[in-house]
N, C-alpha and C positions, 0 to 999 in steps of 0.2 A: 527381624535381624536374625533370632534364634533359628526361624524355619529356613533362612537363606543359609545359614552356617550347617544347618543339618543337612540340607540337600546337597550342599558342598562337599561334606563330609562323606555323605553316602555316594556320592559320584566317585569321590577319591577313593572309596573303598572297593567299589565295583571295578576300578579300572586296576587297582590292586590285584585284585582276585583274578582278573582276566591276565594280568602279567604273569602272575604265579602260577597260573594253569598252563601258560604257554612256555614259560622260561625258568619256572621256579627252580628246577634242580641246577641248572647252570648259573642261574644269576645270583642265589643266594637271597631270594625274595623276601626273607623275614623281616629286613630292615625296612623295606617299603611300607610295611603294615604302621611302622611308628608315626609316620606322616599324619594319617588321618585319626589316628589315635590321640596324638598330641592336639590337634585342633579341637576336637570333640571335648578333650579333658579341659582344655584352656577356656573354651567359650560357653561349654555346655554342663561343666561340673564333673567332679569324680565319679559319679554315679554311673553317668552315660559313659565315661572314659573307661572303667572297669568292664562294662556290659561290653563294649567295642574290644577291648582287650581280649575277653572271653572267647567272642566270636572268632577274632583274629587268630587265637590259639588253633580253635577248633578246624577254622578253615585251611590253616596251614598243615594241620594234621591228615584232614581230608584229602587236600590236593598233594602234598608230598609223601607223606608218610603211609597212609592207607594203603595205596595201590601196590608199593613193593613190600608190604607186610608178609604177605603169604610166601615170598622168597627169601625173606631175611632170617639169618640164623639166629638172631638175638632180636625179637619183636619188641622186648621190653625196652629196647636202647632207643627205638623210635617214639614210644610213648614218652619215655623220658626227655628226649629231644624236644617234643609238643610242649611238656611242661615247663621245660626251661624257656623256651620261647615266648609262653604265656607269661613266665614271670618278668621277663623282659619288656613285655609290652605293658603289664602293670608298673613297671620301673618308669615307664615312659609316661603314664597317668600321673606318676609322684612328680616327676621332673617337671611336667607340665604345671602342676599345681603350686609348686616351689616356684616357679617363674613368675606366675601369676601374683603369687605374694609378694615377691621381690618388686613388681611393677606398681602394686598397691602402695607399698610400704615408700617407695620412690615418690608416689603422688604426693602421700600423705606429709612425706619430708618437705617437699616444695610448698605445699600450703601453708607448713607450719613456718617455713622461712619468709615466706611472703607476708603472714600475719604478724611474725615477730618484727619485720621490717616496716610494716606500716605503723604497728604500735610503737616501735621505738621513733620514728619519724615524728609522730604525733608528741612523744614525751618529751622529745628534743626541743620541739617549738615550746612547749610548756615551761621547760627550764630556762630557756632563753628569755621567755617574757616575766619570769619570777626574777631573774637577775636583773634586768632593766628595772623592774619596780623597786627591787630593793636598792639599787643605785640611786635612783629617784628620791627614796624615802631617805637614804643617808645624806644626799647631796642638799635636801631642803631642810633638813635639821641640822642647825650649825654647832650647837652643846648638847647632845643628847645625854640624858640621865644614865647613870651607870648601868642601871638595869636594861634601858632600851639598847645601850650600846652592846651589853651581853647577847641580847635578842637580836639584834643585828647580825652579831657574829655567828650564833647558833644558825640562824636562817641561812647565812653565806655557807658554812660548813656542810649543812644538810642539802642544801640546793647543789653545791659543787659534788656531793656525794652522789645524790641522784643522776646528775649529767654524767658521772663517770659511769655508773651502772647503765644507763641508756646508752653510751657510747660502746661499752662491752655487749649490749645485747644486738647495737647494729653490727659490730664485727663479727657476733656469732651468726648473725642472719647473712652476712657476706661470705663468711666460710662456708657455710652449708649451700648455698647458692653457687658457690664457686667463682663469685664475683670479687673476691677480696683481692685487692691488687696493693702491693707495697708502694709508697711513694718516697725513695732514699732521698735524703737532702743532708746538708751539713748541719750538724748538732754540736753545740758546746756542751758537753756531757756534764760539767762542772755547774754551770748555771742551770741547766735543765733539771738535773737531780736536786738542786736546792730549791727550784721552784715547785716541783713534784711533792718535796718534803713538807714544803710551807704549806701546801693544799690539805695536809691531814694535821696542822697544827692543833685545830680544835678538836678532833677526837683524841688527840695524844693529851690535851689539857682535862678533857672531860674524864678520862680513865686515869688520871694523874699520873703519867708516865712521864719520863725523860727522852727527849729524842737528841740523841747526839749524832751530829753531822761530821763524820771524819772524811773530809773532800779535801783534796790536795789543793794547793793555790793556783796550778796550771790549769788553762780552760779544757783540756782534753778533747780537742774536735774529734768527731767521729762521724760517719755517713751511715744515716738510718732513717728509718719512718718515725717522726716525732709521735704519732697516734700510737703506733704500736709499741714505741719504747715506753711512753705514758701509761699505757694499760699494763705493761709488764710491771714497770716499778710500782704503779699503784695497787696491783694485786700483792707484790711482795710486801709492801708498807700495810696494806689492809689486814693481811693474815698475821703479820708481825705484831700491830697493836691489838688485834684480836685475841690472840693466843699469849701475849705476855700479862702476867700477874699485875694485879694493879699496884702502882707504885714502882714498876719494874723499869728496864732500860731498854730502849730501842736504838740500835746503832745502825746508820746508813753508811758504809765504807765503800769508797770508791778508789780504785786502783787501776795504774795502767800495768798490766801483766807483761806484755810485749813492747821493748822499747822501740821496736822497728815498725810498730803498727800506728 
């Protein structure tokens, strides 16, 4: 592959030299050198690109500047033009390498998204099985001892927390892959908010906090994606619980700002 690309770049360079020799002055041929330089830099590396850029600068000087140098009133200007074009060719090398790094970064990001999605799906299955197993344990034990009831509650809280984390990972993978789509539907925000807050009751009790739900009696219907709303509310509640000092108060306040909405 490298040999084929080297041969293609060499052929392009020869074609550019011929065009430059025939029509260089009228055509402004220095831009044509950028093509083979970019290809060589992208596929064969910076060293090969810099070598070709230097050769291109020399070729342009020999074909365009050297023939008219004896008649030029300021020969130094021709040398300066050749150096400027060589600098442009070296800039092409840098642009090719930047483009290559961008493509590599995109591939790595796609692989990371695929891995994140795969792991998240496996963890999601795991949390589903854990929920089912816990439900079976609770159903088969009619009057559990207080310590076992607390253990069941702790397990339920941690399983739900793990499930929320997994859902966040899945959403992140979808966002990075560009496949994240909203599924808006009618949501009763009052009941929805109460349900989300109830899911964090164990974490609130564990830290000795007080959770105050300042929610109006009205149902407050809205149109939105329940999964995204749950993720946003969950992040807000999780941060509030995390950063509120032990024994403090966490208030969830729900208000309708615009009566027309």
